[in-house]
N, C-alpha and C positions, 0 to 999 in steps of 0.2 A: 708778170706773173697774174693770171687771171683768177686763181683760186689757191689757197693754202689749206690742204685737207691731210697731208701726209708727206712723207719723204719721197714720193713719187712725183709731188709737184716741183722739186729742186732738181735740175740737171746737173748743176754745178756746186754741190755740197761744199767743198773747201772754199769756194768763192764767196759762198753765201755766210759762211763763217767769218770769214775776213772783212766782210762788208759790216756784220755787226759788231766785230770788234773796232772798226774804224768809226761806227757811230757812238762806240762807248768813248772813244778819244775825242770826238768832235759832235757832241750830242745836239748842237742847234745848225750843222752845217747845211742842212737841207730843210730847213724851217719854211722856205719859200714853196715847197713841193705841196704842202697842203692848204695852201692860202685859199680862202672862199670854198673849202671843200669840208665834207662831214663824214664822220666815221659813226655808226650805228652799233652799238654792243647790246646783244639781246641774250639774256641769262635766264636758263630754264632751271639752274640750280646754283647753289651758293658758290662765292668766289672771293678771295682775298687778293693773292699776287696776280691772278690772271686779270682781274678787274682795273687793279690800280696800277700795274706795269703797263697794261696795253693803253690806258688813259694817257699816262705819262709818255708813252712812246709817241702816241698820236699827237701830244702837244708839242713835243720836241720837234715833230714836222710841221707844226703849224695847223694841223687839223681842228675843227670844231667837233665835239663829242657828246653823243646822246646815249644815255643808257637807259635799258627797260628791263625791269624784272618782269618776265612773262607770267601771267595768270595773278601775279600781285598787282601790276601796273597797267595789263591790259587784259583783254578777252582772253581766254583759253582757247588754244589754237587746235583745230583739226588737223591731223597730218596725212590721212590716209585719202587717196585719190577715190573718187566715188563712193565716198561715206554718205549715208543718210543722216543728216546732221539734227537726229531728235534727242540727242542727249546733252550732256553739260558743255559742251564746245560751242562757242558762240560765232566763230569765225575760221574759215579755211585759209590754212598757209598758202594756198594758191593766190589769194587776194592779199594776205597780209604781208607777204615777201614781196610781192609787185609793189604795194603801196610805199613800205618802207625804202625801196629802191627809188622811189620819186623823191625821197628826202636826203638819201645818204649815198655817197659815191662807193663806199665800201660797208659791208656789213660783217660784223663778228657774231658768231653765234657759240655758245656754251650750253651744251645738252648733256644728259646723264642716262645710262641704261636702266632699266628696271630689274635686271637681275632675276627675272622670271622666265622670259622666253627669250632663248638664246638665238633664234633664228631672226626674231624680230630685232634684236639689239644689234646683232651682227649686220643686218641690213643698214645700219646707220641712218634711219629714216628722217632725222630731223635736219640733220646737215644736209643730206641728199635733196630733201625738199626746197630747201633754200637755195642750194645752188640751181635746181632746175627751174624755179619761180623768179628768183631775184633779178636776173639778167644785171647784175653788177658783181664785182668781185667778193668773194666770200672767204673769211678766215675761220677755221676752227680754233675756237677757244677752249676746247676739249669737246669729243664726242662721246658716244656710246662706248667706242672701241679704240679711239686713239687721242693723244695729246700731243700735237706737233709742236706746238709753240714751247711746251715744256722740253721735248726732246731736243729741239733746236738749242735751247738754252742749256742743256746737259752737256752737247757736244761741245758748245762754246766754252763752257767751263772747265771741261776737260782738256781742251786746247791750250787755256792759260795756266794750266796747273801741271800738265806733264812734264815729265823729266827726262823722258826719252821717246823717240818718234813713234814707236809702235807700243803703247802701255797696254797693260793687262787690266781689263775691266770687267768686274763681276756686278751682277743683277742678283742680288740675293733675296728671296721672300723671307719675311718675318711675321711674326704673329700679329693678332688684332682682334678686338672684341666683336668688330662688326664684318659683314661681308661687303668688300669693295670690288670695285670693277677691273678689269684687265687693262683699262685704257693706257694708263701711265706704263706698265710693263710692256705691254704690246707694242706701243710707240717707242719707247726706249730700245727695245731688241730691234725694231726695224731699221731704225738710224743708226745702231752702232753696227749692224749686218752691213751697212753703207759705208761706214766709217773706217779708218786705218787703225785698227784696235784689235788685240785679242779678246775675243768676247765669250764669257763663261754665264750661264744660267745656273743659279743653284736653289732648289726648292724641293719639297717633301713629295713624296709619290701621291699622284691625284692633282697635282697644280700645274701639269703641264700647260703651257701656252700654245694656241694654234699654230701648226707648223709653218703658216704664211707669215707669223710674227717671228718665232724662234729662229727661222732661217738656217744658217750653218752655224750657230752658235753651238759650243760645247755645253752639254747638259749633264748636270750631276745632282744626285740626292745626298751628296755629301759636303756639307757647307765647308767645314773646316778645310777639306781637300781643294775645296775652290778659292779658297781665301790665299792659299799658298803662294807667295809670291805676286800677289795683286798689287796695282797701282793705284786702283780707284774701287772702293765698295760702294754700291748703291743700293739701300736697302728699300723694299716697298712691299707692302702686303698685296695679294689679290686673292679673290675667291675662286673656286675651281672652275675651270672650262668645261671639263669633261662632265662633271657633276654641276652643272651651270648654277652659278651664284652661292654655292652651298660652302659653308664652312668645314673643311675635313679635318683640320688640326688647330689647337691654340698653343702648341708645343713651345714652352718658353725657351727650350734649348736652342731656338732658331733666332733668339733676340741676339743684336750686334753687341758684344761686350769687348773690353779691352783684351782680354786673353785672346780673342780671335784676331783682333786688329794686329796683335803681336806676331802673328803668322804671315802678315802681308809684307810687301816691299815698302814700308812706311807708308802705308796707302791714305789717301785722302777719303774722308767720308763724306756721302751724298745722300741726300733725301729731296724729294720734291715739296715736303712740307704741305699741309700741317701734319706733325708726326707725335705719336703718343709715346712720349718719354717713359723709360724704364718697362715699356712693353716691346716696342719695335727696336729701340736703341737705348742703350745706357746711358746716364747722364755723363758718366766718365768718358764716353766716346764722342758724343754730340758736343759736350763743352771744351774738347781737347783742342788742341792747336791744329790738329789734323782735320778737323771738322770744317767743311767749305760750305755748309747750308746756307749760310747767309749771303755769301757772295754768290752763290749758285742763284739765289732768289732775287739778288740784285741784277743779274745778267738777264732775267725775264724781259726788262726793258729793251735792251739791245737786240734780244731774238725778235721781239714784236716790232721794233723800229725797222729793222733789216727788212722784214716781210711786208710791211706797210709801205716802206720808201719805193720796194720793187713794184709793187702795185700801183702807186702814184705815177711811177717812171713807166709804167706798163713794160717792165722788162720780163723775159720768160725766165 
């Protein structure tokens, strides 16, 4: 595996999930792979689970890890080719990525959209420029439009907890006080469309995901209808794609509560975290036995470890 930016970098999805679960059973079985090698992690925005889980995964593989908060710990990086650098950016990514690759065998990058210019965000410039100039494998720790390590984690978690071969999985929009990116729902939808599940997306009008991500999902504006018979409920807020970056609704009727969960097939509740309690989901749901958000977060380690393992083995 030379890069991990999306589900399209994974030709054998069930095999990668199985590999991650094998890592979970035997965390240190491949500790020799990373000996005398270094993983560099670059964060352009805040992180808790991604940072810690990827570091733990790397340590399980024997990798040394260097972490940098870009702009706080380094020069500001210019991303545009051909830029006249007379502003606040002191270094171009062309040199920075190449230099980091002198120190690290693998680079992980976490970026974030501005939510102002849709065309710019959907070019996924930061990740793309590191892939272009680094010359070593690059792992997306979240980009402007995707979060593939989270989505692999989600699929691992569904595989662990499903009670039938083809479960019904619902991605539901939920309210939030801030405008959030489409990265997690985009990526989750992209991965679920490749998985063996019945996939439904529920959201208010105006929150349609781009068709390249929504794919073949059943899309409904009726949340309760979507919940009927579901095996997994994945709640997540996102801002509008059509009216880019805007909050079109804060309707609390879309919050996930116990009454709606009663409509499901004893569904497990999932969320990528962090979550706004009693806004996105009620305490009665996230604190219930059917909530698997902590187990889901724990699986972030095994998703990252499976990906890093493949990169160290240089497996496709």
